[in-house]
N, C-alpha and C positions, 0 to 999 in steps of 0.2 A: 503493498499499499504505501511505502514510502517513497517508492520509486516512481509510482501511478501522479503522485501528489508530488513530483519534481522536489524529492527530498527537503521540503518546506519544514515539515515538522518531524517529531519522532513518535513512533506507533506502538503500542503493549501487543499490535496483533490479534486483538478482541474482535471478532466479526460483528458486523450490525443486529444479529437476530439473537446471537447470545449477549449483546450488551442490553436488549431491550429488553430482554427476558430477567437480567440481572437488575432492572431500573422497573419493572410493570409492580411490584408491591411497592415501591419508596413513593414512585407517582401516584398510585392510589391512596395513598395516605396522606400526602401532600394534596391532592385533591378536596381533600376532608376540611381542611385546613383553611381553603380557601381564600390563601393568600401566595403569592411569592416572595421565595425565599431568594433575596438576590445574595445576601453573604454567600449562599450556599452558589447560587452562579458564580459571584464572584471568585471565588476559592477554586472550582472545577475551571474557570478559563485562566486561570495563572497556572495551574500545574501543567508541565509540560506535553506529555503525550496528549497526541488529539484525539483519540477516543475522550476524554475528558470534554474536551468543547465539545463534542457530538452529544454527550451525554446533558450537557449543560442546554442546549438545543434542544433538545426532546422534552426536557423539563419542562422550558418555556410553552412550545408546541402545545405541550399537554395540559400547562396552566395558561394558555393564553385569554381565556377568559376572564381571569383575573387579571391581566392587564389592563390597562387607563394608560390617557396618553401622558400622564406624569412619570411614567418607564420610558420615555423616549430617550430622555438624555441616556439611562444607564444603557439600553439599546443602541444605541448610535457608539456609546464605547465599548459594546463588545462586537459593532460590526469595524471599529476602526484598529484593533487591537487583535494581534494574529490571522490578519487575515488573510481569506482565501477563500476563492469560491465555493467550495464548502459547508462553509460557517454561513455568507452571507446568502446563498440560496437557500440554506434554510430558513434565515431570519429575513428574509423578505416578505413571506406570504405571513409570517407569527407578528409581524407589523402594520400590513396589509390591513389584517383582521381586528385589531384594537378597537374597539368598540365602532364598527363599521352600523353605518356611515360618519366619521368622524373628519367636520369641517377641520380639527386641530391636524391630525394626522395626514392629510391634504395638503395644508399648507404647510407641515413640515418636510412632506418628501418633495414640494415642491422647490424647496429651500436644497435638501439634501442632492435636488437633481441638477443643481449648478456647481457644490464643492468640488475644492481644489482634489480631493480624496475621491479616487474614481469608485471605491467599494461601496460608499455612499451613494452616489450615482446607479451605481447598478443594483442596489437597493433599491432606490425609488423607482428606476424602470421596471424592476418587474414585481414589485409589491401588489400587483394585480392582477397577475398571475390567477387563472381558472376562475376569474369572475364571470365569464360568459357574460351575460345579458346585464351583469351590475356595472360593467366596467365604465369607468367616469372616464369617457371619449375624451372630454374636453381640456381635464387633469391628463390623461395619458396622453394629448398632445403636445401640452406645452412643456413635461418634461422628457418629451423624445427631442424636440426642436431642441432643447438645452444641450443636447446630445451629438448634436449631428454635427459631421464634418472632425471625425475624432477617429484617431488609429490607434486607440487602444483598444487591444483584441477584444478584452471582458466586456467593453462598454458594447463594440460594436456587434457580439456576437448576443449581451442581453436582450438589446434593441430587436434582432433580429428575433428571438425566443416569442416577447410580448407580443408582435406583429402574428407571428406564424398561432399564438395561440389562439388570438382573437380572431384570427382569420377563420376559424372553425365556426362562429358567433357571429360577425358582421363582415365576411370577405369584401364588401364593398366601401366598406369603409378603410379596413387596409390598403384596396387596389387605390382608394382616392390617396392616402397618405403616401406611399410608395412614389405615385406619378408624380404629384406635386411637388418631393424633395430628394425625389432619388439622384439630381447632382451633387447632395452635399451627403448621402446616405454611403454607406463602405458597400461594396461587392458582399460582404460576407451578412450583412444583414440586410441585403435584397435578396441573395438567396436562402436565408432561412423562414423571413417572411414570406416569400413566393411558394412554400412547399406545398403547402394545400390550396393554392388558388388556380 
């Protein structure tokens, strides 16, 4: 796994199914508390092996009903610490579900979409994945426009993914967006976005 992740982090070698089995009882007990234990999350994030960050992401996903807009600064800190696609791609949908629909989350995602940190921008781009007919297209368009003309692979891939995902629900909107902005979009973004068109 370490090689697959370009040796960014050390690994224990724990498989995802085994990790989730080990977490199961703790997460069940945690839900009964109806509160996110941020000390626990931050302690996991500080440990060197990547599986601990995965466990923190699993925990937050399980506890997302208890997350509020007040947790966004802590979530932001997770995104920008030990950043890589694996954790940001887990955190993006957790963040996107906070008190949905939330004008505060929307404003925060718009702010993150023009941040210097491209991992925050990636979370902003993909936080609406799997929303289907609940996609906020005005917000999506603003966030995407903030990220056009980019050379960063992880941004261009994220643009392609969100458009590809939404094309299953609203192909006309995606076609129109591509046609309007194709000269500012990376070929990778267009290729990914066009997969189902």
